[in-house]
C-alpha positions in Angstrom: 14.9 35.4 -13.4 18.5 34.0 -13.8 19.2 31.0 -16.0 20.3 28.9 -13.0 17.2 29.7 -10.9 14.8 28.9 -13.8 16.7 25.7 -14.6 16.5 24.7 -11.0 12.8 25.3 -10.8 12.1 23.3 -14.0 14.2 20.4 -12.6 12.1 20.4 -9.5 8.8 20.7 -11.3 9.3 17.9 -13.8 9.0 14.9 -11.5 5.9 15.9 -9.5 4.3 17.1 -12.7 4.9 13.6 -14.3 3.3 12.0 -11.2 0.2 14.1 -11.7 0.1 13.4 -15.4 0.4 9.7 -14.8 -2.6 9.8 -12.5 -4.7 11.9 -15.0 -3.7 9.6 -17.9 -4.9 6.5 -16.0 -8.2 8.3 -15.3 -8.6 9.3 -18.9 -7.7 5.8 -20.1 -10.1 3.8 -17.9 -13.0 6.1 -17.1 -15.4 8.1 -19.1 -14.6 11.8 -18.5 -16.4 15.0 -19.5 -15.2 17.0 -22.4 -14.1 19.8 -20.0 -12.1 17.4 -17.9 -10.3 16.1 -21.0 -9.6 19.6 -22.0 -8.0 20.4 -18.6 -5.9 17.2 -18.9 -4.7 18.4 -22.3 -3.8 21.8 -20.9 -1.8 20.2 -18.1 -0.1 17.9 -20.7 0.8 21.0 -22.7 2.4 22.5 -19.6 4.5 19.4 -19.1 5.6 19.6 -22.7 6.6 23.2 -22.2 8.8 22.5 -19.1 10.4 19.6 -21.0 11.2 22.0 -23.8 12.7 24.5 -21.4 14.8 21.7 -19.8 16.0 20.7 -23.3 17.0 24.3 -24.0 19.2 24.4 -20.9 20.7 21.0 -21.7 21.7 22.4 -25.0 23.6 25.2 -23.2 25.5 22.4 -21.3 26.1 20.3 -24.4 26.2 22.5 -27.6 27.2 19.7 -29.9 24.4 18.4 -32.1 25.2 14.6 -32.3 26.3 14.3 -28.7 23.2 16.3 -27.6 20.9 14.1 -29.7 22.5 10.9 -28.4 22.1 12.0 -24.8 18.6 13.5 -24.9 16.8 11.8 -27.9 14.1 10.4 -25.7 13.3 13.8 -24.1 13.2 15.3 -27.6 10.5 12.8 -28.6 8.7 13.6 -25.3 8.3 17.2 -26.3 6.5 16.4 -29.5 2.8 16.9 -28.8 1.5 13.8 -30.6 -1.6 13.5 -28.3 -2.7 17.1 -29.0 -3.1 16.2 -32.7 -6.1 14.1 -31.6 -7.9 16.7 -29.6 -11.6 16.5 -30.5 -11.1 13.5 -32.9 -13.2 11.3 -30.6 -16.1 13.6 -30.7 -15.8 14.0 -34.5 -15.7 10.3 -35.0 -18.8 9.8 -32.9 -20.7 12.6 -34.7 -19.9 11.0 -38.0 -21.2 7.7 -36.7 -24.4 9.4 -35.4 -24.9 11.0 -38.8 -24.7 7.6 -40.4 -27.6 6.5 -38.2 -29.9 9.0 -40.0 -28.7 8.2 -43.5 -28.0 4.5 -43.6 -30.2 1.6 -42.7 -29.7 -1.9 -41.4 -26.4 -3.6 -41.2 -24.3 -0.6 -42.5 -25.7 1.6 -39.8 -24.6 -0.8 -37.0 -21.2 -1.4 -38.5 -20.4 2.3 -38.8 -21.6 3.0 -35.3 -19.5 0.1 -33.9 -16.5 1.3 -35.9 -16.9 4.8 -34.5 -16.9 3.6 -30.9 -13.9 1.4 -31.6 -12.1 4.4 -33.1 -12.8 6.3 -29.9 -11.1 3.6 -27.8 -8.3 3.4 -30.3 -7.6 7.1 -30.0 -7.6 6.8 -26.2 -4.8 4.2 -26.5 -2.9 6.4 -29.0 -3.1 9.4 -26.6 -1.8 7.3 -23.8 1.0 5.9 -25.9 2.1 9.4 -26.9 2.8 10.3 -23.3 4.9 7.3 -22.6 8.2 9.0 -23.6 7.4 11.7 -21.0 6.7 9.1 -18.4 10.0 7.3 -19.0 11.7 10.4 -17.5 10.4 9.2 -14.1 12.7 6.2 -14.3 15.5 8.4 -12.8 13.6 8.1 -9.5 13.6 4.3 -9.4 15.6 3.4 -6.3 17.9 0.5 -5.7 16.5 -2.4 -3.8 18.1 -3.0 -0.4 17.4 -6.4 1.2 17.8 -6.5 5.0 18.3 -9.9 6.6 16.3 -8.7 9.6 13.4 -6.3 9.2 12.8 -3.8 12.0 9.5 -5.4 13.0 11.3 -8.7 13.7 13.2 -7.2 16.6 9.9 -6.1 18.2 7.4 -8.8 17.3 8.0 -12.2 18.9 6.8 -15.6 17.7 3.8 -16.5 20.0 1.4 -18.4 17.7 1.5 -22.2 17.8 0.6 -24.5 15.0 -2.9 -25.2 16.2 -3.6 -21.5 16.6 -2.2 -20.4 13.2 -4.1 -23.3 11.6 -7.4 -22.1 12.9 -6.6 -18.5 11.9 -5.6 -19.7 8.4 -8.9 -21.6 8.0 -10.9 -18.6 9.2 -9.0 -16.0 7.0 -9.2 -18.2 3.9 -12.9 -19.2 4.3 -14.3 -15.7 4.2 -17.7 -15.3 2.6 -17.0 -17.6 -0.3 -18.2 -20.8 1.3 -21.4 -19.0 2.5 -22.4 -17.4 -0.9 -20.5 -19.1 -3.7 -21.9 -22.6 -3.4 -25.1 -21.0 -4.8 -23.1 -19.2 -7.5 -21.6 -22.6 -8.6 -25.1 -24.0 -8.9 -26.2 -20.9 -10.9 -23.5 -21.2 -13.5 -23.2 -25.0 -14.0 -25.9 -26.7 -11.9 -25.0 -30.1 -10.2 -21.9 -30.2 -12.4 -20.5 -27.4 -10.2 -19.2 -30.2 -8.0 -16.6 -30.9 -10.7 -15.7 -27.2 -10.5 -15.2 -27.5 -6.8 -13.0 -30.6 -7.2 -10.8 -28.9 -9.8 -10.5 -25.7 -7.8 -9.6 -27.7 -4.7 -6.6 -29.3 -6.4 -5.4 -26.0 -7.9 -5.8 -24.3 -4.5 -3.8 -26.9 -2.6 -1.0 -26.5 -5.1 -1.1 -22.7 -4.7 -1.0 -23.2 -0.9 2.1 -25.3 -1.4 3.7 -22.5 -3.5 2.9 -20.0 -0.7 4.4 -22.5 1.8 7.8 -22.6 0.1 7.9 -18.8 0.0 6.8 -18.5 3.6 9.4 -21.0 4.7 12.1 -18.9 3.0 10.9 -15.4 4.2 8.8 -15.7 7.3 8.3 -12.0 7.6 5.2 -9.8 8.3 5.3 -8.4 4.7 4.2 -11.7 3.3 3.5 -11.3 -0.5 5.3 -7.9 -0.5 8.4 -9.5 0.9 8.3 -12.3 -1.7 8.0 -9.8 -4.5 10.8 -7.7 -3.1 13.2 -10.6 -3.0 12.2 -11.7 -6.6 11.5 -8.4 -8.5 13.0 -5.5 -6.5 11.7 -2.3 -5.0 9.3 -1.0 -7.7 7.3 -4.1 -8.6 7.2 -5.2 -5.0 5.5 -1.9 -4.2 2.9 -2.5 -7.0 2.3 -6.0 -5.6 2.0 -4.6 -2.0 -0.3 -1.8 -3.3 -2.6 -4.3 -5.1 -2.7 -6.6 -2.1 -3.5 -3.7 0.2 -6.4 -2.6 -2.1 -7.6 -6.3 -2.4 -7.5 -6.7 1.4 -9.5 -3.5 2.0 -12.1 -4.5 -0.7 -12.2 -8.0 0.9 -13.0 -6.6 4.4 -15.7 -4.3 3.0 -17.2 -7.2 1.0 -17.1 -9.5 4.0 -18.9 -6.9 6.2 -21.6 -6.4 3.6 -21.9 -10.1 3.0 -22.4 -10.8 6.8 -25.0 -8.0 7.1 -26.8 -9.4 4.1 -27.3 -12.6 6.0 -28.2 -11.0 9.3 -30.4 -8.1 8.1 -31.6 -9.0 4.6 -34.5 -6.6 4.7 -32.9 -3.7 6.5 -30.1 -2.3 4.3 -30.4 1.0 6.1 -28.5 -0.5 9.1 -25.6 -1.8 7.0 -23.4 1.2 7.3 -23.8 2.0 11.1 -23.4 -1.7 12.1 -20.4 -2.1 9.8 -18.8 1.1 11.3 -19.3 -0.3 14.8 -17.7 -3.7 13.8 -14.8 -1.9 12.2 -14.1 0.1 15.4 -14.4 -2.9 17.7 -12.1 -5.1 15.6 -9.5 -2.5 15.1 -9.5 -1.7 18.8 -8.9 -5.4 19.5 -6.1 -5.4 16.8 -4.6 -2.4 18.5 -4.4 -4.3 21.9 -2.0 -6.7 20.3 -1.8 -10.3 19.1 -2.5 -11.8 22.6 -5.9 -10.2 22.7 -6.5 -10.8 19.0 -5.6 -14.4 19.1 -8.3 -15.3 21.6 -10.8 -13.5 19.4 -9.6 -15.1 16.2 -9.5 -18.7 17.6 -13.1 -18.2 19.0 -14.3 -17.1 15.6 -12.6 -20.0 13.9 -14.3 -22.5 16.2 -17.7 -20.9 15.5 -16.9 -21.1 11.8 -16.1 -24.8 11.9 -19.1 -25.7 14.1 -21.4 -23.8 11.8 -20.2 -25.4 8.5 -20.0 -28.9 10.0 -23.4 -28.4 11.6 -24.9 -27.9 8.2 -22.9 -30.5 6.3 -23.7 -33.6 8.3 -27.5 -33.3 8.5 -27.5 -32.3 4.8 -25.5 -35.4 3.8 -27.8 -37.7 5.9 -30.9 -36.2 4.2 -29.8 -35.4 0.7 -32.1 -36.4 -2.2 -30.1 -38.0 -5.1 -32.9 -37.0 -7.5 -31.7 -33.4 -7.1 -28.6 -34.3 -9.2 -30.6 -35.6 -12.2 -29.7 -34.6 -14.8 -26.1 -33.8 -13.7 -25.0 -31.8 -16.8 -27.6 -29.1 -17.5 -25.3 -26.5 -19.0 -22.6 -26.6 -21.7 -19.4 -28.3 -20.5 -17.3 -25.1 -20.7 -19.4 -23.6 -17.9 -17.7 -26.0 -15.5 -14.4 -24.1 -16.1 -16.2 -20.7 -16.0 -17.7 -21.6 -12.7 -14.2 -22.0 -11.2 -13.7 -18.2 -11.7 -16.8 -17.3 -9.8 -16.3 -19.6 -6.9 -12.5 -19.1 -6.6 -12.9 -16.4 -3.8 -13.6 -19.3 -1.4 -9.9 -20.1 -1.3 -8.6 -16.5 -1.3 -6.8 -15.5 1.9 -3.4 -17.2 2.0 -1.8 -13.7 1.9 -3.7 -12.8 5.1 -2.3 -15.8 6.9 1.3 -15.2 5.9 1.2 -11.6 7.3 1.4 -13.3 10.7 4.5 -15.3 9.9 6.8 -13.0 12.0 4.6 -13.7 15.1 4.4 -17.5 14.6 6.6 -20.0 16.6 9.1 -21.7 14.3 7.5 -20.2 11.2 9.7 -21.9 8.6 8.1 -25.2 9.5 4.7 -24.2 11.0 3.5 -21.8 8.3 3.8 -24.4 5.4 1.9 -27.0 7.5 -0.8 -24.5 8.4 -1.3 -23.2 4.9 -1.5 -26.7 3.3 -3.6 -28.4 6.0 -5.9 -25.4 6.2 -6.5 -25.4 2.4 -7.2 -29.2 2.4 -9.7 -28.8 5.3 -11.5 -25.9 3.5 -11.5 -27.9 0.2 -13.2 -30.9 1.9 -15.7 -28.6 3.7 -16.6 -26.6 0.6 -17.1 -29.7 -1.6 -19.2 -31.4 1.1 -21.3 -28.2 1.7 -22.0 -27.8 -2.0 -23.0 -31.5 -2.2 -25.3 -31.4 0.8 -26.9 -28.0 -0.1 -27.9 -29.2 -3.7 -29.0 -32.5 -2.2 -31.5 -30.8 0.1 -32.6 -27.9 -2.1 -33.1 -28.3 -5.8 -30.2 -26.6 -7.6 -32.7 -24.3 -9.5 -34.0 -22.8 -6.3 -30.6 -22.8 -4.5 -29.0 -20.9 -7.4 -31.4 -18.0 -6.9 -30.7 -17.6 -3.2 -29.2 -14.4 -1.9 -28.3 -16.1 1.4 -27.9 -19.7 0.5 -26.9 -21.2 3.8 -29.7 -19.4 5.6 -32.1 -21.1 3.2 -30.3 -24.4 3.8 -30.6 -24.1 7.6 -34.3 -23.3 7.2 -34.8 -26.4 5.1 -32.9 -28.6 7.6 -34.0 -27.2 10.9 -37.1 -25.0 10.3 -37.5 -21.3 11.1 -36.1 -21.6 14.7 -33.0 -23.5 13.5 -32.8 -21.1 10.6 -32.6 -18.1 13.0 -29.9 -19.8 15.1 -27.8 -20.7 12.1 -28.2 -17.3 10.5 -26.7 -15.8 13.7 -23.9 -18.4 13.6 -23.2 -17.7 9.9 -23.0 -13.9 10.7 -20.5 -14.6 13.5 -18.5 -16.8 11.2 -18.3 -14.2 8.4 -17.3 -11.4 10.7 -14.7 -13.8 12.1 -13.0 -13.6 8.7 -13.3 -9.8 8.8 -11.5 -9.9 12.2 -8.7 -12.0 10.7 -8.1 -9.5 7.9 -8.4 -6.5 10.2 -5.7 -8.0 12.5 -3.3 -9.2 9.8 -3.6 -6.6 7.0 -1.9 -3.7 8.8 1.3 -5.8 9.0 1.5 -5.4 5.2 1.3 -1.6 5.4 3.9 -1.7 8.2 6.3 -3.7 6.1 6.0 -1.3 3.1 6.5 1.7 5.4 9.7 0.1 6.9 11.2 0.3 3.4 10.1 3.9 3.1 7.7 3.1 0.4 4.9 4.6 2.4 4.9 7.3 5.1 7.2 5.9 7.8 4.8 6.6 10.7 2.9 3.5 9.5 5.8 1.3 10.4 5.6 2.3 14.1 5.0 -0.5 16.6 3.2 0.1 19.9 5.8 -0.2 22.7 3.4 -2.1 25.0 1.0 -4.0 22.7 3.6 -4.7 19.9 0.9 -3.9 17.3 1.3 -1.6 14.2 -1.1 0.9 15.7 -0.7 3.7 13.2 -1.4 1.4 10.3 -4.4 0.0 12.3 -5.8 3.6 12.7 -5.3 4.4 9.0 -7.0 1.1 8.1 -10.1 1.9 10.2 -10.6 5.2 8.3 -10.1 3.6 4.9 -12.5 0.7 5.7 -15.2 3.1 6.7 -14.8 5.0 3.4 -14.9 1.8 1.4 -18.0 0.5 3.2 -19.7 3.8 2.6 -18.9 3.7 -1.1 -19.6 0.0 -1.6 -22.7 -0.4 0.5 -25.2 -2.8 -1.1 -22.8 -3.9 -3.8 -21.5 -7.3 -2.7 -21.4 -8.9 -6.2 -19.8 -5.8 -7.7 -17.1 -5.8 -5.1 -16.5 -9.5 -5.7 -16.1 -9.0 -9.4 -13.6 -6.1 -8.9 -11.7 -8.2 -6.3 -11.2 -11.3 -8.4 -8.9 -9.8 -11.1 -7.0 -8.0 -8.3 -6.4 -11.3 -6.6 -5.5 -13.1 -9.8 -2.8 -10.4 -10.4 -1.4 -10.8 -6.9 -1.4 -14.6 -6.9 0.2 -14.6 -10.4 2.9 -12.3 -9.2 3.5 -14.5 -6.1 3.6 -17.7 -8.2 6.0 -16.2 -10.7 8.2 -15.0 -7.8 8.6 -18.6 -6.8 10.0 -19.5 -10.2 12.2 -16.4 -10.3 13.7 -17.2 -6.9 14.4 -20.8 -7.9 16.8 -19.4 -10.6 17.8 -16.1 -8.9 18.5 -17.4 -5.4 18.9 -21.1 -5.5 21.2 -21.1 -2.5 18.6 -19.9 0.0 17.5 -22.5 2.5 14.0 -23.8 1.7 12.7 -25.8 4.7 9.6 -26.7 2.5 10.0 -27.2 -1.3 7.0 -27.5 -3.6 7.0 -30.2 -6.3 7.4 -29.0 -10.0 8.5 -25.6 -8.6 9.9 -24.3 -11.9 6.9 -25.4 -14.1 3.9 -25.9 -11.9 3.4 -22.2 -11.0 3.6 -21.1 -14.7 0.9 -23.6 -15.6 -1.2 -22.3 -12.7 -0.7 -18.7 -13.9 -1.8 -19.7 -17.4 -4.9 -21.4 -16.1 -5.9 -18.3 -14.0 -5.4 -16.2 -17.1 -7.6 -18.5 -19.0 -10.3 -18.2 -16.3 -10.1 -14.4 -16.6 -10.5 -14.6 -20.4 -13.6 -16.8 -19.9 -15.0 -14.3 -17.4 -14.6 -11.5 -20.0 -16.2 -13.5 -22.8 -19.2 -14.9 -20.9 -20.1 -12.1 -18.4 -22.0 -8.9 -19.0 -20.2 -5.7 -17.9 -17.1 -7.8 -17.2 -14.8 -5.5 -19.2 -15.9 -2.4 -17.3 -15.3 -4.1 -14.0 -11.9 -5.4 -15.2 -11.0 -1.8 -16.2 -11.7 -0.7 -12.6 -9.5 -3.5 -11.2 -6.7 -2.7 -13.6 -6.9 1.0 -13.0 -6.6 0.4 -9.2 -3.4 -1.5 -9.8 -2.0 1.1 -12.2 -2.7 3.9 -9.7 0.1 2.3 -7.8 2.6 3.6 -10.4 2.2 7.3 -9.7 1.8 6.5 -6.0 5.3 4.8 -6.0 7.0 7.8 -7.7 5.2 10.2 -5.3 6.6 8.4 -2.3 10.1 8.1 -3.7 10.1 11.8 -4.7 8.6 12.9 -1.3 11.6 11.6 0.6 14.3 13.0 -1.8 16.5 15.7 -0.3 15.6 18.2 -3.0 11.9 18.0 -2.2 12.5 18.1 1.6 14.3 21.4 0.9 11.5 22.6 -1.4 8.9 22.0 1.3 11.0 24.0 3.6 11.2 26.8 1.1 7.5 26.8 0.6 6.7 26.9 4.3 9.6 29.3 5.2 7.4 32.4 5.4 4.8 30.5 7.5 7.6 29.4 9.9 8.6 33.0 10.4 5.3 33.4 12.4 4.6 29.7 13.2 7.6 29.5 15.6 6.0 32.1 17.8 3.4 29.6 18.9 3.8 28.6 22.6 4.7 25.0 22.0 7.5 26.0 19.6 8.9 28.6 22.0 9.1 25.9 24.6 11.1 23.6 22.2 13.7 26.4 21.5 13.9 27.3 25.2 14.6 23.7 26.1 17.2 23.3 23.4 19.1 26.4 24.6 18.8 25.3 28.3 20.3 21.9 27.5 23.4 23.6 26.1 24.4 25.0 29.5 26.2 28.3 30.2 27.6 30.0 27.1 31.0 31.7 27.4 31.7 35.2 26.0 34.2 33.9 23.4 32.1 30.9 22.3 31.6 30.0 18.7 28.0 28.6 18.1 26.7 26.6 15.3 22.9 26.6 14.5 22.2 23.7 12.1 18.9 23.9 10.4 16.6 25.7 12.9 13.6 27.2 11.0 14.5 30.7 9.7 17.5 30.7 12.0 15.3 31.0 15.1 17.9 29.7 17.5 20.2 32.5 16.7 17.3 35.0 17.0 16.6 33.7 20.5 20.2 34.0 21.5 20.4 37.6 20.3 17.1 38.5 21.8 18.1 37.1 25.2 21.4 39.0 24.8 23.4 35.9 25.4 27.1 36.7 24.9 29.0 34.8 22.2 31.9 35.5 19.8 30.4 34.1 16.5 27.2 32.4 15.4 27.4 30.1 12.3 23.9 29.5 10.8 23.8 26.5 8.4 20.6 26.0 6.4 19.6 24.1 3.3 16.8 26.4 2.2 17.5 29.4 0.0 14.2 31.0 1.0 15.0 30.7 4.7 18.5 32.1 4.2 17.0 35.1 2.4 14.6 35.6 5.3 17.4 35.3 7.9 19.5 37.9 6.0 16.6 40.4 6.2 15.9 39.6 9.8 19.4 39.4 11.3 21.7 42.5 11.1 24.4 41.4 13.6 28.0 41.3 12.4 28.5 38.2 14.6 26.2 36.1 12.5 27.5 34.2 9.5 25.3 32.4 7.0 26.2 29.2 5.2 24.2 27.3 2.5 24.6 23.5 2.6 22.9 20.4 1.3 20.3 18.8 3.6 22.0 16.9 6.5 25.5 18.2 5.6 27.8 21.0 6.6 29.8 23.5 4.6 33.4 22.4 4.2 35.0 25.6 5.5 33.3 25.5 8.9 35.6 25.6 11.9 35.1 23.6 15.1 32.6 25.2 17.6 32.0 25.4 21.3 28.2 24.9 21.1 26.2 23.1 18.4 22.4 23.2 18.1 20.7 20.8 15.6 17.0 21.0 14.8 15.2 18.1 13.1 18.2 17.0 11.0 18.5 13.6 12.7 14.9 12.9 11.6 15.7 13.2 7.9 19.3 12.1 7.2 19.8 8.9 5.3 22.7 7.7 7.3 22.2 8.6 11.0 25.6 7.3 12.1 27.4 9.5 9.5 25.5 12.6 10.6 26.3 11.9 14.3 30.0 11.5 13.4 30.0 14.8 11.5 28.4 16.9 14.2 30.7 15.4 16.9 33.7 16.2 14.7 32.6 19.8 14.6 32.7 20.1 18.4 35.8 21.2 20.3 36.8 19.1 23.2 34.6 20.2 26.1 32.1 21.6 23.6 28.4 21.0 24.2 25.7 19.6 21.9 22.0 20.2 22.0 19.8 18.4 19.5 16.1 18.1 19.0 13.8 16.2 16.6 10.2 17.5 16.7 7.8 15.2 14.9 4.1 15.3 14.4 1.5 13.6 12.1 2.2 15.9 9.2 6.0 15.8 9.3 6.2 12.2 8.1 9.9 12.0 9.0 11.7 9.0 7.5 13.7 8.2 10.6 10.9 8.3 13.2 11.0 4.6 14.0 14.8 4.7 14.5 14.6 7.7 16.8 12.7 5.6 19.3 15.8 3.3 19.7 17.3 5.7 22.3 20.1 3.4 23.5 21.3 2.8 19.9 21.5 6.6 19.2 23.3 7.2 22.5 25.9 4.6 21.6 26.5 6.4 18.2 27.3 9.5 20.1 29.5 7.7 22.7 31.5 6.1 19.9 32.3 9.6 18.8 33.4 10.8 22.3 30.2 12.6 23.2 28.3 11.4 26.2 24.7 12.4 25.7 21.6 12.3 27.8 18.2 12.0 26.3 14.6 13.2 26.9 11.5 12.0 25.0 8.2 13.8 25.3 5.2 12.3 23.6 1.6 13.3 23.2 -1.3 12.1 21.0 -0.3 14.0 17.8 3.3 15.0 18.3 6.6 13.9 20.0 9.9 15.5 20.8 13.3 13.8 21.1 16.1 15.7 22.9 19.8 14.6 23.0 22.4 16.8 24.8 25.9 16.3 26.2 29.5 17.2 26.3 32.5 16.1 24.1 35.1 14.4 26.2 
């Protein structure tokens, strides 16, 4: 193997190998793995070190001067030192020594040695992780520059239709969730009647957070919500992490809400949880697919049910409460009042769900702040009043043990018949919150995909219903998986969710402070008080709550590790997406599938594409020069030769070495000339041609207008152009959303003196875009 070829292979293998190593390292750091799994990870790490060493060897060939070489590649040199391999087996050795100590030493010494051994195991895990950091830093080469668009693509499609009253009701419903139905009992469990103080403090903090969200929503009323705020403040990488964490938190929230609602409706029949949850997921996603007009009616209806249900329990409860139930008021240590805030905080989570609908709200810069603040105030009043009335009717000791507290409250107020009615109402109210999340959450995925930080198909908007229908379909599948995994684990899901939400909200609050300094000139229709200091104090308070949770709750550390790992998995996910759309890896995928394409193109639907492409080019003259740009294994030229179509010269331009090699073996004609080029580009020495065929290039090029200009410049006056983009679910072309803007693409060609016609064929899993015309 030649030096250039091996060097090229190593350069291609390093980035995806680092992505895999990042994923495996997070697994190793946060989860207990078998000895064999750890051994496999170490072998893979050794492979990464070897390809780093090979890369360094070739860099020495390029820079054979020691000090210059050391200055340029010192970090990669450190990355090749196998520090982590020094500790192979040390964890097991430390644990064995600790276990031996159990047999030989009694009492306190035994416990100390065992504890020290376990701590040493954790310490070694951190050391092994740290030893890989120099290798991970190589991935920073793939961090992309942040590009801020004044108008996101979805803003051209989605129109503001939601009024203040509608968005207020949706906001109330999306924030309320299950918290108000379950967590009033959790408050009583942790601090008894004094939990009312917790509700009061939490209400004030929540109103301030709502005000912070309001300022950001007034500045950037886009469907991306928290992702858009983070992008403006932090840039591309960290905004993806925030969007990733929010997406996971949203999915966990929906699964938790579904399980919570079914826990109310079917407390003794857990076997029905999964099928009923699946049915609800399908129904709500179908409604979301039909667009916001249909969804709005559903969401407003659910919001009215929610308010009627909660108010219907509060007023009778307040009229019949027993003051003796609050004696004594302080039954636990005073610090539990602060700890309780952590466990009841989920009641107010959901502002991010509401702001996802900003792009579809009338006058969002003014309406969204009012809806967020008023909605939070209403929920604060309802939550405090509900906690007061519930503990006033049912002694807090009994109420704290309830698995379905409001069902028990309705039984106490209205008897068994009333209890059944209110149980149904509570179920409807909770699934109403599910519906809000199901409708709004796909807008986040759509916004991330618009920036090519997720597969671009997910940014597609339905031409009729104006809904992000691909994201909705993906969400349906993901939710079913989550419900299947998390069935029966409401409390576990809640404890995993809380740290995720604290991370997201802290990032959002900090973005407000960053933007106050970074972009002070941006218009802020709503401006929160103490905007430079208040968010920082709120972040510190939330951090304090998290520390309290860790100190006072069993198994809290293991659940926090799960939450943290879910956030960190976003790092390899980010680099995977960035690498996936790089030109080198598009070419690599073509090389890998080249031999398959040799036979795949013979399939009937592919033959029809090539036939249509040739037909659109019209009659080919005997002296014509033809250019085939990027057709798989030069299949266009093969068809022309097979049909014995006369031409003078055929220029085949391809970016894949593997495909060019196959074309050479397959084509023996002296009229065929092969040219290697970079993806989306032409070789410099190409002459003008009479007929130009282009296959799929327009779906991948970064600058579509530049590519159109280049292919038009290659055409002689009177020459014909025939172009196709064939797209299906597994192609994940970055330009798919842009291709649907037919008139815009036609104008690009017309500006370059080529008058094109177009044809768009679409089916369930694939679509074809044809553009053909003549240069004036």
